[in-house]
mmCIF file of the N, C-alpha and C atoms, coordinates in Angstrom:
data_MODEL
# 
_entry.id   MODEL 
# 
loop_
_atom_site.group_PDB 
_atom_site.id 
_atom_site.type_symbol 
_atom_site.label_atom_id 
_atom_site.label_alt_id 
_atom_site.label_comp_id 
_atom_site.label_asym_id 
_atom_site.label_entity_id 
_atom_site.label_seq_id 
_atom_site.pdbx_PDB_ins_code 
_atom_site.Cartn_x 
_atom_site.Cartn_y 
_atom_site.Cartn_z 
_atom_site.occupancy 
_atom_site.B_iso_or_equiv 
_atom_site.pdbx_formal_charge 
_atom_site.auth_seq_id 
_atom_site.auth_comp_id 
_atom_site.auth_asym_id 
_atom_site.auth_atom_id 
_atom_site.pdbx_PDB_model_num 
ATOM 1   N N  . MET A 1 1  ? -3.739  -9.430  -24.609 1.00 0.00 ? 1  MET A N  1 
ATOM 2   C CA . MET A 1 1  ? -4.807  -9.282  -23.630 1.00 0.00 ? 1  MET A CA 1 
ATOM 3   C C  . MET A 1 1  ? -6.139  -9.580  -24.321 1.00 0.00 ? 1  MET A C  1 
ATOM 4   N N  . SER A 1 2  ? -6.946  -10.394 -23.693 1.00 0.00 ? 2  SER A N  1 
ATOM 5   C CA . SER A 1 2  ? -8.219  -10.767 -24.309 1.00 0.00 ? 2  SER A CA 1 
ATOM 6   C C  . SER A 1 2  ? -9.359  -9.914  -23.768 1.00 0.00 ? 2  SER A C  1 
ATOM 7   N N  . SER A 1 3  ? -10.400 -9.817  -24.552 1.00 0.00 ? 3  SER A N  1 
ATOM 8   C CA . SER A 1 3  ? -11.589 -9.073  -24.142 1.00 0.00 ? 3  SER A CA 1 
ATOM 9   C C  . SER A 1 3  ? -12.812 -9.956  -24.317 1.00 0.00 ? 3  SER A C  1 
ATOM 10  N N  . THR A 1 4  ? -13.869 -9.635  -23.562 1.00 0.00 ? 4  THR A N  1 
ATOM 11  C CA . THR A 1 4  ? -15.127 -10.363 -23.646 1.00 0.00 ? 4  THR A CA 1 
ATOM 12  C C  . THR A 1 4  ? -16.255 -9.349  -23.723 1.00 0.00 ? 4  THR A C  1 
ATOM 13  N N  . LEU A 1 5  ? -17.196 -9.574  -24.631 1.00 0.00 ? 5  LEU A N  1 
ATOM 14  C CA . LEU A 1 5  ? -18.334 -8.674  -24.803 1.00 0.00 ? 5  LEU A CA 1 
ATOM 15  C C  . LEU A 1 5  ? -19.568 -9.282  -24.152 1.00 0.00 ? 5  LEU A C  1 
ATOM 16  N N  . PHE A 1 6  ? -20.231 -8.514  -23.279 1.00 0.00 ? 6  PHE A N  1 
ATOM 17  C CA . PHE A 1 6  ? -21.451 -8.944  -22.608 1.00 0.00 ? 6  PHE A CA 1 
ATOM 18  C C  . PHE A 1 6  ? -22.585 -8.016  -23.004 1.00 0.00 ? 6  PHE A C  1 
ATOM 19  N N  . LYS A 1 7  ? -23.780 -8.556  -23.125 1.00 0.00 ? 7  LYS A N  1 
ATOM 20  C CA . LYS A 1 7  ? -24.987 -7.758  -23.339 1.00 0.00 ? 7  LYS A CA 1 
ATOM 21  C C  . LYS A 1 7  ? -25.540 -7.420  -21.961 1.00 0.00 ? 7  LYS A C  1 
ATOM 22  N N  . ILE A 1 8  ? -25.900 -6.158  -21.763 1.00 0.00 ? 8  ILE A N  1 
ATOM 23  C CA . ILE A 1 8  ? -26.444 -5.725  -20.480 1.00 0.00 ? 8  ILE A CA 1 
ATOM 24  C C  . ILE A 1 8  ? -27.736 -4.950  -20.699 1.00 0.00 ? 8  ILE A C  1 
ATOM 25  N N  . LYS A 1 9  ? -28.551 -4.857  -19.637 1.00 0.00 ? 9  LYS A N  1 
ATOM 26  C CA . LYS A 1 9  ? -29.821 -4.135  -19.684 1.00 0.00 ? 9  LYS A CA 1 
ATOM 27  C C  . LYS A 1 9  ? -30.071 -3.559  -18.302 1.00 0.00 ? 9  LYS A C  1 
ATOM 28  N N  . CYS A 1 10 ? -30.630 -2.351  -18.251 1.00 0.00 ? 10 CYS A N  1 
ATOM 29  C CA . CYS A 1 10 ? -30.946 -1.754  -16.954 1.00 0.00 ? 10 CYS A CA 1 
ATOM 30  C C  . CYS A 1 10 ? -32.371 -2.130  -16.549 1.00 0.00 ? 10 CYS A C  1 
ATOM 31  N N  . GLU A 1 11 ? -32.727 -1.774  -15.320 1.00 0.00 ? 11 GLU A N  1 
ATOM 32  C CA . GLU A 1 11 ? -34.056 -2.098  -14.797 1.00 0.00 ? 11 GLU A CA 1 
ATOM 33  C C  . GLU A 1 11 ? -35.176 -1.426  -15.583 1.00 0.00 ? 11 GLU A C  1 
ATOM 34  N N  . LYS A 1 12 ? -34.871 -0.326  -16.281 1.00 0.00 ? 12 LYS A N  1 
ATOM 35  C CA . LYS A 1 12 ? -35.896 0.374   -17.059 1.00 0.00 ? 12 LYS A CA 1 
ATOM 36  C C  . LYS A 1 12 ? -35.935 -0.060  -18.514 1.00 0.00 ? 12 LYS A C  1 
ATOM 37  N N  . GLY A 1 13 ? -35.067 -1.026  -18.891 1.00 0.00 ? 13 GLY A N  1 
ATOM 38  C CA . GLY A 1 13 ? -35.123 -1.593  -20.233 1.00 0.00 ? 13 GLY A CA 1 
ATOM 39  C C  . GLY A 1 13 ? -34.106 -1.090  -21.236 1.00 0.00 ? 13 GLY A C  1 
ATOM 40  N N  . HIS A 1 14 ? -33.257 -0.126  -20.853 1.00 0.00 ? 14 HIS A N  1 
ATOM 41  C CA . HIS A 1 14 ? -32.215 0.334   -21.772 1.00 0.00 ? 14 HIS A CA 1 
ATOM 42  C C  . HIS A 1 14 ? -31.187 -0.780  -21.954 1.00 0.00 ? 14 HIS A C  1 
ATOM 43  N N  . LYS A 1 15 ? -30.814 -1.061  -23.205 1.00 0.00 ? 15 LYS A N  1 
ATOM 44  C CA . LYS A 1 15 ? -29.861 -2.135  -23.492 1.00 0.00 ? 15 LYS A CA 1 
ATOM 45  C C  . LYS A 1 15 ? -28.521 -1.558  -23.909 1.00 0.00 ? 15 LYS A C  1 
ATOM 46  N N  . GLY A 1 16 ? -27.463 -2.324  -23.662 1.00 0.00 ? 16 GLY A N  1 
ATOM 47  C CA . GLY A 1 16 ? -26.130 -1.886  -24.048 1.00 0.00 ? 16 GLY A CA 1 
ATOM 48  C C  . GLY A 1 16 ? -25.160 -3.047  -24.051 1.00 0.00 ? 16 GLY A C  1 
ATOM 49  N N  . ASN A 1 17 ? -23.897 -2.727  -24.212 1.00 0.00 ? 17 ASN A N  1 
ATOM 50  C CA . ASN A 1 17 ? -22.828 -3.719  -24.228 1.00 0.00 ? 17 ASN A CA 1 
ATOM 51  C C  . ASN A 1 17 ? -21.781 -3.344  -23.193 1.00 0.00 ? 17 ASN A C  1 
ATOM 52  N N  . ALA A 1 18 ? -21.143 -4.357  -22.636 1.00 0.00 ? 18 ALA A N  1 
ATOM 53  C CA . ALA A 1 18 ? -20.017 -4.158  -21.729 1.00 0.00 ? 18 ALA A CA 1 
ATOM 54  C C  . ALA A 1 18 ? -18.834 -4.928  -22.292 1.00 0.00 ? 18 ALA A C  1 
ATOM 55  N N  . LEU A 1 19 ? -17.766 -4.221  -22.638 1.00 0.00 ? 19 LEU A N  1 
ATOM 56  C CA . LEU A 1 19 ? -16.555 -4.854  -23.145 1.00 0.00 ? 19 LEU A CA 1 
ATOM 57  C C  . LEU A 1 19 ? -15.550 -4.898  -22.005 1.00 0.00 ? 19 LEU A C  1 
ATOM 58  N N  . LEU A 1 20 ? -15.246 -6.106  -21.539 1.00 0.00 ? 20 LEU A N  1 
ATOM 59  C CA . LEU A 1 20 ? -14.362 -6.278  -20.394 1.00 0.00 ? 20 LEU A CA 1 
ATOM 60  C C  . LEU A 1 20 ? -13.015 -6.820  -20.843 1.00 0.00 ? 20 LEU A C  1 
ATOM 61  N N  . TRP A 1 21 ? -11.950 -6.282  -20.247 1.00 0.00 ? 21 TRP A N  1 
ATOM 62  C CA . TRP A 1 21 ? -10.579 -6.650  -20.616 1.00 0.00 ? 21 TRP A CA 1 
ATOM 63  C C  . TRP A 1 21 ? -9.909  -7.398  -19.486 1.00 0.00 ? 21 TRP A C  1 
ATOM 64  N N  . GLY A 1 22 ? -9.095  -8.386  -19.828 1.00 0.00 ? 22 GLY A N  1 
ATOM 65  C CA . GLY A 1 22 ? -8.238  -9.072  -18.870 1.00 0.00 ? 22 GLY A CA 1 
ATOM 66  C C  . GLY A 1 22 ? -8.991  -9.722  -17.729 1.00 0.00 ? 22 GLY A C  1 
ATOM 67  N N  . GLU A 1 23 ? -8.641  -9.327  -16.506 1.00 0.00 ? 23 GLU A N  1 
ATOM 68  C CA . GLU A 1 23 ? -9.158  -9.970  -15.295 1.00 0.00 ? 23 GLU A CA 1 
ATOM 69  C C  . GLU A 1 23 ? -10.487 -9.397  -14.800 1.00 0.00 ? 23 GLU A C  1 
ATOM 70  N N  . GLU A 1 24 ? -10.972 -8.343  -15.410 1.00 0.00 ? 24 GLU A N  1 
ATOM 71  C CA . GLU A 1 24 ? -12.233 -7.737  -14.969 1.00 0.00 ? 24 GLU A CA 1 
ATOM 72  C C  . GLU A 1 24 ? -13.374 -8.733  -15.172 1.00 0.00 ? 24 GLU A C  1 
ATOM 73  N N  . THR A 1 25 ? -14.285 -8.833  -14.210 1.00 0.00 ? 25 THR A N  1 
ATOM 74  C CA . THR A 1 25 ? -15.413 -9.764  -14.319 1.00 0.00 ? 25 THR A CA 1 
ATOM 75  C C  . THR A 1 25 ? -16.708 -8.991  -14.518 1.00 0.00 ? 25 THR A C  1 
ATOM 76  N N  . ILE A 1 26 ? -17.701 -9.658  -15.095 1.00 0.00 ? 26 ILE A N  1 
ATOM 77  C CA . ILE A 1 26 ? -19.005 -9.018  -15.317 1.00 0.00 ? 26 ILE A CA 1 
ATOM 78  C C  . ILE A 1 26 ? -19.657 -8.667  -13.979 1.00 0.00 ? 26 ILE A C  1 
ATOM 79  N N  . GLN A 1 27 ? -19.443 -9.476  -12.933 1.00 0.00 ? 27 GLN A N  1 
ATOM 80  C CA . GLN A 1 27 ? -20.038 -9.177  -11.624 1.00 0.00 ? 27 GLN A CA 1 
ATOM 81  C C  . GLN A 1 27 ? -19.489 -7.866  -11.066 1.00 0.00 ? 27 GLN A C  1 
ATOM 82  N N  . LYS A 1 28 ? -18.183 -7.681  -11.149 1.00 0.00 ? 28 LYS A N  1 
ATOM 83  C CA . LYS A 1 28 ? -17.575 -6.435  -10.659 1.00 0.00 ? 28 LYS A CA 1 
ATOM 84  C C  . LYS A 1 28 ? -18.046 -5.246  -11.484 1.00 0.00 ? 28 LYS A C  1 
ATOM 85  N N  . TYR A 1 29 ? -18.165 -5.435  -12.804 1.00 0.00 ? 29 TYR A N  1 
ATOM 86  C CA . TYR A 1 29 ? -18.625 -4.361  -13.687 1.00 0.00 ? 29 TYR A CA 1 
ATOM 87  C C  . TYR A 1 29 ? -20.042 -3.932  -13.309 1.00 0.00 ? 29 TYR A C  1 
ATOM 88  N N  . ILE A 1 30 ? -20.946 -4.905  -13.163 1.00 0.00 ? 30 ILE A N  1 
ATOM 89  C CA . ILE A 1 30 ? -22.347 -4.618  -12.830 1.00 0.00 ? 30 ILE A CA 1 
ATOM 90  C C  . ILE A 1 30 ? -22.456 -3.908  -11.481 1.00 0.00 ? 30 ILE A C  1 
ATOM 91  N N  . GLU A 1 31 ? -21.665 -4.344  -10.508 1.00 0.00 ? 31 GLU A N  1 
ATOM 92  C CA . GLU A 1 31 ? -21.713 -3.735  -9.178  1.00 0.00 ? 31 GLU A CA 1 
ATOM 93  C C  . GLU A 1 31 ? -21.189 -2.300  -9.174  1.00 0.00 ? 31 GLU A C  1 
ATOM 94  N N  . SER A 1 32 ? -20.274 -1.977  -10.091 1.00 0.00 ? 32 SER A N  1 
ATOM 95  C CA . SER A 1 32 ? -19.638 -0.660  -10.065 1.00 0.00 ? 32 SER A CA 1 
ATOM 96  C C  . SER A 1 32 ? -20.241 0.347   -11.044 1.00 0.00 ? 32 SER A C  1 
ATOM 97  N N  . LYS A 1 33 ? -21.136 -0.083  -11.928 1.00 0.00 ? 33 LYS A N  1 
ATOM 98  C CA . LYS A 1 33 ? -21.674 0.807   -12.963 1.00 0.00 ? 33 LYS A CA 1 
ATOM 99  C C  . LYS A 1 33 ? -23.187 0.954   -12.844 1.00 0.00 ? 33 LYS A C  1 
ATOM 100 N N  . LYS A 1 34 ? -23.690 2.018   -13.435 1.00 0.00 ? 34 LYS A N  1 
ATOM 101 C CA . LYS A 1 34 ? -25.130 2.270   -13.560 1.00 0.00 ? 34 LYS A CA 1 
ATOM 102 C C  . LYS A 1 34 ? -25.432 2.543   -15.022 1.00 0.00 ? 34 LYS A C  1 
ATOM 103 N N  . CYS A 1 35 ? -26.693 2.517   -15.399 1.00 0.00 ? 35 CYS A N  1 
ATOM 104 C CA . CYS A 1 35 ? -27.112 2.790   -16.771 1.00 0.00 ? 35 CYS A CA 1 
ATOM 105 C C  . CYS A 1 35 ? -26.664 4.193   -17.186 1.00 0.00 ? 35 CYS A C  1 
ATOM 106 N N  . ASN A 1 36 ? -26.078 4.304   -18.383 1.00 0.00 ? 36 ASN A N  1 
ATOM 107 C CA . ASN A 1 36 ? -25.641 5.610   -18.888 1.00 0.00 ? 36 ASN A CA 1 
ATOM 108 C C  . ASN A 1 36 ? -26.817 6.520   -19.208 1.00 0.00 ? 36 ASN A C  1 
ATOM 109 N N  . SER A 1 37 ? -27.982 5.953   -19.530 1.00 0.00 ? 37 SER A N  1 
ATOM 110 C CA . SER A 1 37 ? -29.141 6.757   -19.920 1.00 0.00 ? 37 SER A CA 1 
ATOM 111 C C  . SER A 1 37 ? -29.938 7.271   -18.732 1.00 0.00 ? 37 SER A C  1 
ATOM 112 N N  . CYS A 1 38 ? -30.155 6.396   -17.716 1.00 0.00 ? 38 CYS A N  1 
ATOM 113 C CA . CYS A 1 38 ? -31.065 6.794   -16.638 1.00 0.00 ? 38 CYS A CA 1 
ATOM 114 C C  . CYS A 1 38 ? -30.505 6.605   -15.230 1.00 0.00 ? 38 CYS A C  1 
ATOM 115 N N  . GLY A 1 39 ? -29.358 5.952   -15.094 1.00 0.00 ? 39 GLY A N  1 
ATOM 116 C CA . GLY A 1 39 ? -28.752 5.772   -13.779 1.00 0.00 ? 39 GLY A CA 1 
ATOM 117 C C  . GLY A 1 39 ? -29.275 4.586   -12.989 1.00 0.00 ? 39 GLY A C  1 
ATOM 118 N N  . SER A 1 40 ? -30.112 3.744   -13.601 1.00 0.00 ? 40 SER A N  1 
ATOM 119 C CA . SER A 1 40 ? -30.650 2.562   -12.925 1.00 0.00 ? 40 SER A CA 1 
ATOM 120 C C  . SER A 1 40 ? -29.597 1.460   -12.846 1.00 0.00 ? 40 SER A C  1 
ATOM 121 N N  . PRO A 1 41 ? -29.758 0.529   -11.897 1.00 0.00 ? 41 PRO A N  1 
ATOM 122 C CA . PRO A 1 41 ? -28.859 -0.632  -11.832 1.00 0.00 ? 41 PRO A CA 1 
ATOM 123 C C  . PRO A 1 41 ? -28.941 -1.452  -13.119 1.00 0.00 ? 41 PRO A C  1 
ATOM 124 N N  . ILE A 1 42 ? -27.825 -2.102  -13.481 1.00 0.00 ? 42 ILE A N  1 
ATOM 125 C CA . ILE A 1 42 ? -27.781 -2.899  -14.703 1.00 0.00 ? 42 ILE A CA 1 
ATOM 126 C C  . ILE A 1 42 ? -27.650 -4.384  -14.382 1.00 0.00 ? 42 ILE A C  1 
ATOM 127 N N  . HIS A 1 43 ? -28.005 -5.210  -15.364 1.00 0.00 ? 43 HIS A N  1 
ATOM 128 C CA . HIS A 1 43 ? -27.953 -6.662  -15.236 1.00 0.00 ? 43 HIS A CA 1 
ATOM 129 C C  . HIS A 1 43 ? -27.439 -7.242  -16.538 1.00 0.00 ? 43 HIS A C  1 
ATOM 130 N N  . GLN A 1 44 ? -26.827 -8.424  -16.456 1.00 0.00 ? 44 GLN A N  1 
ATOM 131 C CA . GLN A 1 44 ? -26.390 -9.126  -17.662 1.00 0.00 ? 44 GLN A CA 1 
ATOM 132 C C  . GLN A 1 44 ? -27.595 -9.800  -18.295 1.00 0.00 ? 44 GLN A C  1 
ATOM 133 N N  . ILE A 1 45 ? -27.701 -9.730  -19.623 1.00 0.00 ? 45 ILE A N  1 
ATOM 134 C CA . ILE A 1 45 ? -28.756 -10.428 -20.356 1.00 0.00 ? 45 ILE A CA 1 
ATOM 135 C C  . ILE A 1 45 ? -28.250 -11.841 -20.635 1.00 0.00 ? 45 ILE A C  1 
ATOM 136 N N  . PRO A 1 46 ? -29.005 -12.874 -20.243 1.00 0.00 ? 46 PRO A N  1 
ATOM 137 C CA . PRO A 1 46 ? -28.568 -14.255 -20.517 1.00 0.00 ? 46 PRO A CA 1 
ATOM 138 C C  . PRO A 1 46 ? -28.361 -14.491 -22.005 1.00 0.00 ? 46 PRO A C  1 
ATOM 139 N N  . LYS A 1 47 ? -27.365 -15.299 -22.337 1.00 0.00 ? 47 LYS A N  1 
ATOM 140 C CA . LYS A 1 47 ? -27.057 -15.594 -23.745 1.00 0.00 ? 47 LYS A CA 1 
ATOM 141 C C  . LYS A 1 47 ? -28.045 -16.565 -24.327 1.00 0.00 ? 47 LYS A C  1 
# 
């Protein structure tokens, strides 16, 4: 099973990583999660 690492950032500027496995997509991850620090919506940081 392969994994992919994405850089993410919330609307308030907190940065983090999202490690996705298999068929999970970054779009589904972003839609289903909030920032762990403040609860704001998250976005993928362009590479």
